[in-house]
ROFISE-508323 format. One record per atom (N, C-alpha, C, O): residue in three letters; x, y, z; residue number from 1; atom name. Coordinates in steps of 0.001 Angstrom, whole numbers, plus 500000, padded with zeros to 6 digits. Atoms other than C-alpha are relative to their C-alpha. Example, Ala and Ser with C-alpha at 12.3 -4.5 7.8 and 13.67 -1.06 7.14 Angstrom:
<pts>
+-----+--------+--------+--------+-----+----+
|  aa |   east |  north |     up |   i | at |
+-----+--------+--------+--------+-----+----+
| ALA | 500890 | 498810 | 500000 |   1 |  N |
| ALA | 512300 | 495500 | 507800 |   1 | CA |
| ALA | 500900 | 501200 | 500000 |   1 |  C |
| ALA | 501936 | 501181 | 500665 |   1 |  O |
| SER | 499180 | 498810 | 499940 |   2 |  N |
| SER | 513670 | 498940 | 507140 |   2 | CA |
| SER | 499230 | 501090 | 500730 |   2 |  C |
| SER | 499739 | 502198 | 500899 |   2 |  O |
+-----+--------+--------+--------+-----+----+
</pts>
This chain:
<pts>
+-----+--------+--------+--------+-----+----+
|  aa |   east |  north |     up |   i | at |
+-----+--------+--------+--------+-----+----+
| MET | 499850 | 498367 | 500608 |   1 |  N |
| MET | 250333 | 505537 | 012923 |   1 | CA |
| MET | 499412 | 500429 | 501461 |   1 |  C |
| MET | 500200 | 501201 | 502007 |   1 |  O |
| ILE | 500285 | 499344 | 498912 |   2 |  N |
| ILE | 248648 | 506429 | 016028 |   2 | CA |
| ILE | 500841 | 499766 | 501198 |   2 |  C |
| ILE | 500383 | 500276 | 502221 |   2 |  O |
| ASP | 498586 | 499973 | 499128 |   3 |  N |
| ASP | 251685 | 505770 | 018188 |   3 | CA |
| ASP | 500633 | 501120 | 499713 |   3 |  C |
| ASP | 501144 | 501708 | 500666 |   3 |  O |
| TYR | 499099 | 499194 | 500686 |   4 |  N |
| TYR | 253334 | 508190 | 016071 |   4 | CA |
| TYR | 499373 | 501224 | 500238 |   4 |  C |
| TYR | 500151 | 502149 | 500471 |   4 |  O |
| VAL | 500879 | 498953 | 499477 |   5 |  N |
| VAL | 250442 | 510765 | 016838 |   5 | CA |
| VAL | 499995 | 500355 | 501253 |   5 |  C |
| VAL | 500154 | 501525 | 501603 |   5 |  O |
| ILE | 499476 | 500221 | 498191 |   6 |  N |
| ILE | 250768 | 509871 | 020748 |   6 | CA |
| ILE | 500688 | 500844 | 500091 |   6 |  C |
| ILE | 500267 | 501966 | 500373 |   6 |  O |
| SER | 499113 | 499687 | 499565 |   7 |  N |
| SER | 253978 | 510701 | 021010 |   7 | CA |
| SER | 500305 | 501610 | 499401 |   7 |  C |
| SER | 500955 | 502327 | 500162 |   7 |  O |
| PHE | 499873 | 498844 | 500694 |   8 |  N |
| PHE | 254142 | 513834 | 018904 |   8 | CA |
| PHE | 499359 | 501245 | 501098 |   8 |  C |
| PHE | 499866 | 502240 | 501616 |   8 |  O |
| PHE | 500629 | 499002 | 498946 |   9 |  N |
| PHE | 251363 | 515391 | 021107 |   9 | CA |
| PHE | 500216 | 499691 | 501392 |   9 |  C |
| PHE | 499859 | 500636 | 502096 |   9 |  O |
| ALA | 499357 | 500562 | 498530 |  10 |  N |
| ALA | 252591 | 513724 | 024504 |  10 | CA |
| ALA | 500983 | 501101 | 500104 |  10 |  C |
| ALA | 500641 | 502090 | 500752 |  10 |  O |
| LEU | 498936 | 499042 | 499976 |  11 |  N |
| LEU | 255772 | 515755 | 024104 |  11 | CA |
| LEU | 499788 | 501445 | 499745 |  11 |  C |
| LEU | 500579 | 502293 | 500157 |  11 |  O |
| PHE | 500180 | 498774 | 499991 |  12 |  N |
| PHE | 253914 | 518812 | 022922 |  12 | CA |
| PHE | 499442 | 500743 | 500949 |  12 |  C |
| PHE | 499693 | 501882 | 501345 |  12 |  O |
| PHE | 500706 | 499306 | 498628 |  13 |  N |
| PHE | 251601 | 519197 | 025661 |  13 | CA |
| PHE | 501041 | 499928 | 501316 |  13 |  C |
| PHE | 501030 | 500737 | 502244 |  13 |  O |
| THR | 499022 | 499994 | 498871 |  14 |  N |
| THR | 254374 | 518171 | 027998 |  14 | CA |
| THR | 500561 | 501629 | 500264 |  14 |  C |
| THR | 500372 | 502508 | 501105 |  14 |  O |
| ASP | 499177 | 498771 | 499993 |  15 |  N |
| ASP | 256592 | 520846 | 026966 |  15 | CA |
| ASP | 499252 | 501656 | 500124 |  15 |  C |
| ASP | 499869 | 502644 | 500524 |  15 |  O |
| ILE | 500249 | 499093 | 499842 |  16 |  N |
| ILE | 253835 | 523404 | 026709 |  16 | CA |
| ILE | 499237 | 500487 | 501687 |  16 |  C |
| ILE | 498801 | 501585 | 502034 |  16 |  O |
| PHE | 500512 | 500132 | 498496 |  17 |  N |
| PHE | 252639 | 522444 | 030677 |  17 | CA |
| PHE | 501276 | 500545 | 500656 |  17 |  C |
| PHE | 501222 | 501322 | 501609 |  17 |  O |
| TYR | 499010 | 499966 | 499425 |  18 |  N |
| TYR | 256327 | 522492 | 031241 |  18 | CA |
| TYR | 500020 | 501643 | 500220 |  18 |  C |
| TYR | 500121 | 502028 | 501385 |  18 |  O |
| THR | 499996 | 498263 | 500139 |  19 |  N |
| THR | 256276 | 526694 | 030448 |  19 | CA |
| THR | 499197 | 500551 | 500943 |  19 |  C |
| THR | 499654 | 501561 | 501479 |  19 |  O |
| PHE | 500789 | 499702 | 498778 |  20 |  N |
| PHE | 253267 | 527046 | 033085 |  20 | CA |
| PHE | 500556 | 499633 | 501336 |  20 |  C |
| PHE | 500740 | 500335 | 502330 |  20 |  O |
| TYR | 499025 | 500591 | 498842 |  21 |  N |
| TYR | 255036 | 524730 | 035347 |  21 | CA |
| TYR | 501249 | 501097 | 500715 |  21 |  C |
| TYR | 501197 | 501577 | 501848 |  21 |  O |
| LEU | 499332 | 498862 | 499559 |  22 |  N |
| LEU | 258008 | 527172 | 035512 |  22 | CA |
| LEU | 499897 | 501547 | 500294 |  22 |  C |
| LEU | 500650 | 502273 | 500944 |  22 |  O |
| LYS | 500488 | 498563 | 499345 |  23 |  N |
| LYS | 255980 | 530499 | 035624 |  23 | CA |
| LYS | 499442 | 499829 | 501098 |  23 |  C |
| LYS | 499419 | 500860 | 501771 |  23 |  O |
| ALA | 500140 | 500061 | 499046 |  24 |  N |
| ALA | 254551 | 528884 | 038411 |  24 | CA |
| ALA | 501045 | 500199 | 501539 |  24 |  C |
| ALA | 501009 | 500787 | 502620 |  24 |  O |
| VAL | 498832 | 499910 | 499045 |  25 |  N |
| VAL | 257545 | 528356 | 040211 |  25 | CA |
| VAL | 500881 | 501272 | 500394 |  25 |  C |
| VAL | 501236 | 501731 | 501479 |  25 |  O |
| GLU | 499716 | 498463 | 499749 |  26 |  N |
| GLU | 258977 | 531659 | 039143 |  26 | CA |
| GLU | 499263 | 500930 | 501091 |  26 |  C |
| GLU | 499814 | 501765 | 501809 |  26 |  O |
| GLN | 500892 | 499020 | 499039 |  27 |  N |
| GLN | 255939 | 533228 | 041159 |  27 | CA |
| GLN | 500007 | 499616 | 501384 |  27 |  C |
| GLN | 499446 | 500153 | 502338 |  27 |  O |
| ASN | 500271 | 500501 | 498274 |  28 |  N |
| ASN | 256538 | 531138 | 044208 |  28 | CA |
| ASN | 498406 | 499820 | 500031 |  28 |  C |
| ASN | 497585 | 500635 | 500451 |  28 |  O |
| LYS | 501368 | 500624 | 500262 |  29 |  N |
| LYS | 253422 | 529500 | 043618 |  29 | CA |
| LYS | 499898 | 498198 | 500471 |  29 |  C |
| LYS | 499733 | 497322 | 499622 |  29 |  O |
| PRO | 499554 | 501902 | 500185 |  30 |  N |
| PRO | 253873 | 525572 | 045081 |  30 | CA |
| PRO | 498926 | 499384 | 499745 |  30 |  C |
| PRO | 499023 | 498402 | 499008 |  30 |  O |
| VAL | 501177 | 501232 | 499932 |  31 |  N |
| VAL | 250687 | 523989 | 045259 |  31 | CA |
| VAL | 499412 | 499996 | 498141 |  31 |  C |
| VAL | 498855 | 499044 | 497595 |  31 |  O |
| VAL | 500334 | 499892 | 501382 |  32 |  N |
| VAL | 250154 | 525648 | 041265 |  32 | CA |
| VAL | 500855 | 499184 | 499510 |  32 |  C |
| VAL | 500420 | 498250 | 498836 |  32 |  O |
| ALA | 498774 | 500866 | 500345 |  33 |  N |
| ALA | 253736 | 524111 | 040648 |  33 | CA |
| ALA | 499752 | 498288 | 499731 |  33 |  C |
| ALA | 499770 | 497511 | 498776 |  33 |  O |
| GLY | 499978 | 501134 | 499514 |  34 |  N |
| GLY | 253296 | 521227 | 042190 |  34 | CA |
| GLY | 498819 | 498920 | 498862 |  34 |  C |
| GLY | 499162 | 497837 | 498388 |  34 |  O |
| VAL | 501291 | 500390 | 500838 |  35 |  N |
| VAL | 249634 | 520330 | 040024 |  35 | CA |
| VAL | 500804 | 499713 | 498392 |  35 |  C |
| VAL | 500821 | 498712 | 497676 |  35 |  O |
| TRP | 499850 | 500349 | 501359 |  36 |  N |
| TRP | 251277 | 521209 | 036885 |  36 | CA |
| TRP | 501695 | 499221 | 500002 |  36 |  C |
| TRP | 502392 | 499286 | 498990 |  36 |  O |
| ALA | 499010 | 500876 | 500126 |  37 |  N |
| ALA | 254422 | 518886 | 037968 |  37 | CA |
| ALA | 499344 | 498622 | 499822 |  37 |  C |
| ALA | 499868 | 497850 | 499019 |  37 |  O |
| VAL | 500843 | 501175 | 500404 |  38 |  N |
| VAL | 252132 | 516058 | 037871 |  38 | CA |
| VAL | 499561 | 500148 | 498968 |  38 |  C |
| VAL | 499928 | 499164 | 498325 |  38 |  O |
| VAL | 500612 | 500448 | 501276 |  39 |  N |
| VAL | 250373 | 516519 | 034812 |  39 | CA |
| VAL | 501043 | 500068 | 498990 |  39 |  C |
| VAL | 500736 | 499584 | 497901 |  39 |  O |
| VAL | 498968 | 499770 | 500987 |  40 |  N |
| VAL | 253910 | 517435 | 032965 |  40 | CA |
| VAL | 500845 | 498403 | 500250 |  40 |  C |
| VAL | 501658 | 498095 | 499378 |  40 |  O |
| TYR | 499474 | 500850 | 499928 |  41 |  N |
| TYR | 255102 | 514151 | 034303 |  41 | CA |
| TYR | 499744 | 498903 | 499524 |  41 |  C |
| TYR | 500452 | 498146 | 498861 |  41 |  O |
| SER | 501028 | 500707 | 500899 |  42 |  N |
| SER | 252144 | 512201 | 033486 |  42 | CA |
| SER | 500341 | 499745 | 498920 |  42 |  C |
| SER | 501129 | 498850 | 498613 |  42 |  O |
| ILE | 499751 | 499860 | 501984 |  43 |  N |
| ILE | 252046 | 513031 | 029509 |  43 | CA |
| ILE | 500932 | 499588 | 500168 |  43 |  C |
| ILE | 500894 | 498445 | 499713 |  43 |  O |
| ALA | 498211 | 500145 | 500319 |  44 |  N |
| ALA | 255657 | 512666 | 029745 |  44 | CA |
| ALA | 500106 | 498159 | 500031 |  44 |  C |
| ALA | 500517 | 497458 | 499106 |  44 |  O |
| SER | 500087 | 501222 | 499456 |  45 |  N |
| SER | 255304 | 509254 | 031317 |  45 | CA |
| SER | 499949 | 498775 | 498507 |  45 |  C |
| SER | 500651 | 497852 | 498095 |  45 |  O |
| LEU | 500422 | 500387 | 500857 |  46 |  N |
| LEU | 253366 | 508440 | 028491 |  46 | CA |
| LEU | 500504 | 499632 | 498612 |  46 |  C |
| LEU | 499999 | 498772 | 497890 |  46 |  O |
| ALA | 499417 | 499828 | 501170 |  47 |  N |
| ALA | 255722 | 509149 | 025591 |  47 | CA |
| ALA | 501085 | 499042 | 499975 |  47 |  C |
| ALA | 501487 | 498458 | 498969 |  47 |  O |
| ILE | 499048 | 500760 | 499862 |  48 |  N |
| ILE | 258310 | 507283 | 027158 |  48 | CA |
| ILE | 499647 | 498716 | 499916 |  48 |  C |
| ILE | 500445 | 497987 | 499327 |  48 |  O |
| VAL | 499994 | 501337 | 500223 |  49 |  N |
| VAL | 256498 | 503941 | 027491 |  49 | CA |
| VAL | 499648 | 499964 | 498852 |  49 |  C |
| VAL | 499468 | 498799 | 498500 |  49 |  O |
| ASN | 500266 | 500209 | 501629 |  50 |  N |
| ASN | 255705 | 504361 | 024000 |  50 | CA |
| ASN | 501192 | 499759 | 499110 |  50 |  C |
| ASN | 501194 | 498818 | 498315 |  50 |  O |
| TYR | 498953 | 500241 | 500818 |  51 |  N |
| TYR | 259006 | 504751 | 022415 |  51 | CA |
| TYR | 500878 | 499298 | 500642 |  51 |  C |
| TYR | 501996 | 499057 | 500189 |  51 |  O |
| ILE | 498923 | 501564 | 499336 |  52 |  N |
| ILE | 260508 | 502062 | 024918 |  52 | CA |
| ILE | 499972 | 498813 | 498923 |  52 |  C |
| ILE | 500963 | 498144 | 498632 |  52 |  O |
| ASP | 500159 | 501016 | 500795 |  53 |  N |
| ASP | 259075 | 499696 | 022508 |  53 | CA |
| ASP | 500485 | 500172 | 498875 |  53 |  C |
| ASP | 501124 | 499282 | 498314 |  53 |  O |
| ASN | 499876 | 499830 | 501397 |  54 |  N |
| ASN | 259438 | 501374 | 019382 |  54 | CA |
| ASN | 501029 | 501292 | 499953 |  54 |  C |
| ASN | 500634 | 502402 | 500310 |  54 |  O |
| HIS | 499393 | 498669 | 500035 |  55 |  N |
| HIS | 262372 | 503781 | 018849 |  55 | CA |
| HIS | 499866 | 500889 | 499213 |  55 |  C |
| HIS | 500513 | 501921 | 499395 |  55 |  O |
| TRP | 500182 | 499148 | 501282 |  56 |  N |
| TRP | 261248 | 505416 | 015751 |  56 | CA |
| TRP | 499180 | 500728 | 500482 |  56 |  C |
| TRP | 498942 | 501597 | 499643 |  56 |  O |
| LEU | 500682 | 499232 | 499304 |  57 |  N |
| LEU | 258938 | 507123 | 018156 |  57 | CA |
| LEU | 500662 | 500850 | 500709 |  57 |  C |
| LEU | 500147 | 501717 | 501415 |  57 |  O |
| LEU | 499299 | 498441 | 499340 |  58 |  N |
| LEU | 261630 | 509311 | 019362 |  58 | CA |
| LEU | 499804 | 501156 | 499045 |  58 |  C |
| LEU | 499358 | 502261 | 499354 |  58 |  O |
| ILE | 500288 | 498636 | 501135 |  59 |  N |
| ILE | 261580 | 511390 | 015933 |  59 | CA |
| ILE | 498634 | 500715 | 499996 |  59 |  C |
| ILE | 498696 | 501857 | 499539 |  59 |  O |
| PRO | 501080 | 499042 | 499814 |  60 |  N |
| PRO | 257858 | 512637 | 016537 |  60 | CA |
| PRO | 500092 | 500457 | 501249 |  60 |  C |
| PRO | 499586 | 501558 | 501462 |  60 |  O |
| SER | 500144 | 499014 | 498746 |  61 |  N |
| SER | 258553 | 513263 | 020315 |  61 | CA |
| SER | 500829 | 500619 | 499893 |  61 |  C |
| SER | 500715 | 501401 | 500837 |  61 |  O |
| CYS | 499310 | 499101 | 499931 |  62 |  N |
| CYS | 261153 | 515098 | 019612 |  62 | CA |
| CYS | 499589 | 501034 | 499327 |  62 |  C |
| CYS | 499465 | 502072 | 499976 |  62 |  O |
| LEU | 500811 | 498735 | 500793 |  63 |  N |
| LEU | 259635 | 517426 | 016825 |  63 | CA |
| LEU | 498671 | 500392 | 501094 |  63 |  C |
| LEU | 498588 | 501596 | 501335 |  63 |  O |
| GLY | 500844 | 499776 | 498906 |  64 |  N |
| GLY | 256609 | 517306 | 019570 |  64 | CA |
| GLY | 500628 | 501346 | 500920 |  64 |  C |
| GLY | 500231 | 502511 | 500904 |  64 |  O |
| ALA | 499391 | 499470 | 499390 |  65 |  N |
| ALA | 258869 | 518626 | 021828 |  65 | CA |
| ALA | 500534 | 501307 | 499654 |  65 |  C |
| ALA | 500491 | 502319 | 500354 |  65 |  O |
| PHE | 499149 | 498394 | 500678 |  66 |  N |
| PHE | 260699 | 521423 | 019789 |  66 | CA |
| PHE | 498693 | 500643 | 499586 |  66 |  C |
| PHE | 498805 | 501861 | 499731 |  66 |  O |
| ALA | 501390 | 499194 | 500245 |  67 |  N |
| ALA | 256795 | 522532 | 018667 |  67 | CA |
| ALA | 499393 | 500623 | 501372 |  67 |  C |
| ALA | 499065 | 501798 | 501536 |  67 |  O |
| GLY | 500405 | 499646 | 498523 |  68 |  N |
| GLY | 255711 | 522491 | 022433 |  68 | CA |
| GLY | 500440 | 500941 | 500206 |  68 |  C |
| GLY | 499778 | 501979 | 500190 |  68 |  O |
| THR | 499157 | 498967 | 499303 |  69 |  N |
| THR | 258379 | 524418 | 023623 |  69 | CA |
| THR | 499683 | 501537 | 499035 |  69 |  C |
| THR | 499329 | 502635 | 499467 |  69 |  O |
| TYR | 500308 | 498462 | 500727 |  70 |  N |
| TYR | 257994 | 527128 | 020714 |  70 | CA |
| TYR | 498663 | 500226 | 500445 |  70 |  C |
| TYR | 498868 | 501201 | 501168 |  70 |  O |
| VAL | 501122 | 499954 | 499819 |  71 |  N |
| VAL | 254218 | 527166 | 021421 |  71 | CA |
| VAL | 500118 | 501040 | 501437 |  71 |  C |
| VAL | 499830 | 502237 | 501443 |  71 |  O |
| GLY | 500119 | 499934 | 498736 |  72 |  N |
| GLY | 254790 | 527354 | 025485 |  72 | CA |
| GLY | 500667 | 501631 | 500029 |  72 |  C |
| GLY | 500171 | 502643 | 500525 |  72 |  O |
| ILE | 499211 | 498301 | 500248 |  73 |  N |
| ILE | 257329 | 530540 | 024665 |  73 | CA |
| ILE | 499256 | 500902 | 499653 |  73 |  C |
| ILE | 499040 | 501887 | 500360 |  73 |  O |
| LYS | 500837 | 498717 | 500302 |  74 |  N |
| LYS | 255052 | 532468 | 022465 |  74 | CA |
| LYS | 499046 | 500160 | 500670 |  74 |  C |
| LYS | 498696 | 501340 | 500710 |  74 |  O |
| TRP | 500687 | 499573 | 499281 |  75 |  N |
| TRP | 252444 | 531964 | 024761 |  75 | CA |
| TRP | 500242 | 501068 | 501490 |  75 |  C |
| TRP | 499671 | 502054 | 501954 |  75 |  O |
| LYS | 499691 | 498910 | 498552 |  76 |  N |
| LYS | 254125 | 533303 | 028068 |  76 | CA |
| LYS | 500561 | 500867 | 499604 |  76 |  C |
| LYS | 500748 | 501686 | 500504 |  76 |  O |
| ILE | 499827 | 498546 | 500392 |  77 |  N |
| ILE | 255460 | 536065 | 025903 |  77 | CA |
| ILE | 498894 | 500809 | 499944 |  77 |  C |
| ILE | 498959 | 501919 | 500471 |  77 |  O |
| LYS | 501127 | 499202 | 500086 |  78 |  N |
| LYS | 251853 | 537179 | 025014 |  78 | CA |
| LYS | 499574 | 500188 | 501810 |  78 |  C |
| LYS | 499110 | 501196 | 502343 |  78 |  O |
| GLY | 500698 | 499643 | 498205 |  79 |  N |
| GLY | 251012 | 536626 | 029158 |  79 | CA |
| GLY | 498867 | 498766 | 500203 |  79 |  C |
| GLY | 498204 | 498683 | 501237 |  79 |  O |
| LEU | 500932 | 500908 | 499773 |  80 |  N |
| LEU | 248815 | 533554 | 028487 |  80 | CA |
| LEU | 500193 | 499150 | 501225 |  80 |  C |
| LEU | 499370 | 498280 | 501509 |  80 |  O |
+-----+--------+--------+--------+-----+----+
</pts>
């Protein structure tokens, strides 16, 4: 069960942090964008490693990606 929670939150935070990455790219901040890229890649890799062994983990991963994108865009709209 813990793998399902990890998969959900790995993609949830990946998509939130990806919005911060895009914001840094948009603002022409290469070092900040590079740091966010490493964070995004590292967390997403955790999810990928998990669902390679268990394809059912794609379901919470997709739900986490949706929820993370939604929250990330809401935060971006609010200026966080």
